[in-house]
C-alpha positions as CSV (number, residue, x, y, z in Angstrom):
1,M,4.9,-6.3,48.8
2,S,7.9,-7.0,45.9
3,K,7.0,-5.9,42.1
4,P,6.5,-9.0,39.7
5,T,9.6,-10.5,37.8
6,I,7.9,-9.6,34.8
7,D,7.7,-5.8,35.7
8,L,11.9,-6.2,37.1
9,M,12.6,-7.7,33.3
10,Q,10.9,-4.6,31.4
11,L,12.3,-2.4,33.5
12,A,15.8,-4.1,33.2
13,G,15.1,-4.3,29.7
14,L,15.4,-0.5,29.3
15,G,18.7,-0.6,30.6
16,T,18.1,0.3,34.5
17,N,19.9,-0.6,37.4
18,L,17.9,-2.6,39.8
19,V,18.5,-3.4,43.7
20,V,16.9,-6.5,44.2
21,D,16.0,-8.9,47.8
22,A,17.4,-12.3,46.4
23,S,15.2,-13.6,49.6
24,N,12.0,-12.6,47.9
25,K,12.8,-13.9,44.3
26,S,13.3,-17.6,43.1
27,T,16.9,-18.5,41.2
28,V,14.8,-18.4,37.9
29,D,13.8,-15.3,38.5
30,L,16.8,-14.0,39.6
31,I,18.4,-15.5,36.2
32,Q,16.1,-14.2,34.3
33,I,16.2,-10.8,35.6
34,A,20.2,-11.0,35.7
35,G,19.6,-11.9,32.2
36,S,18.0,-8.9,31.2
37,I,19.7,-6.5,33.2
38,G,23.2,-8.2,30.9
39,L,21.6,-7.6,27.8
40,K,21.0,-3.4,27.9
41,G,24.4,-3.4,30.5
42,G,22.0,-2.4,33.3
43,H,23.5,-3.4,36.9
44,L,21.8,-5.7,39.2
45,R,22.3,-5.6,42.6
46,L,21.4,-8.1,45.5
47,V,20.5,-7.7,49.0
48,N,20.2,-10.6,51.3
49,C,22.1,-13.0,49.7
50,N,23.3,-14.9,52.8
51,N,19.6,-16.1,52.4
52,K,20.4,-18.1,49.0
53,P,22.1,-21.1,48.5
54,T,26.0,-20.7,47.1
55,M,25.0,-22.7,44.6
56,D,22.5,-20.7,43.4
57,L,24.2,-17.5,43.3
58,M,27.0,-18.8,41.6
59,Q,24.0,-20.0,38.8
60,I,22.9,-16.1,39.1
61,V,25.9,-14.7,38.5
62,S,27.0,-16.8,35.8
63,V,24.8,-14.5,33.3
64,Y,26.3,-11.3,33.2
65,P,29.4,-11.6,35.9
66,N,30.4,-7.8,35.4
67,N,27.1,-6.8,36.1
68,I,25.6,-8.2,39.6
69,T,26.6,-7.6,42.7
70,L,26.3,-9.7,45.6
71,D,25.7,-7.8,48.8
72,F,25.6,-10.2,52.1
73,T,25.7,-7.2,54.3
74,E,24.0,-7.9,57.6
75,R,21.2,-6.0,58.5
76,D,19.5,-5.6,61.7
């Protein structure tokens, strides 16, 4: 079970670095989390990015490009 977006935003607001499964959150949720991360200078690593359309990933990264890593690693 994944944490609710509001919980992740609160953690991000503390300057915490987060790793989030992109396939478990909507694009809007990921944009909100990225915004909270960027405001405090934290870092967001999104895993399972292969499951998101490229245009959605571009929207997410555009919020704070230096604070986001997209992980396209294939996992078994």
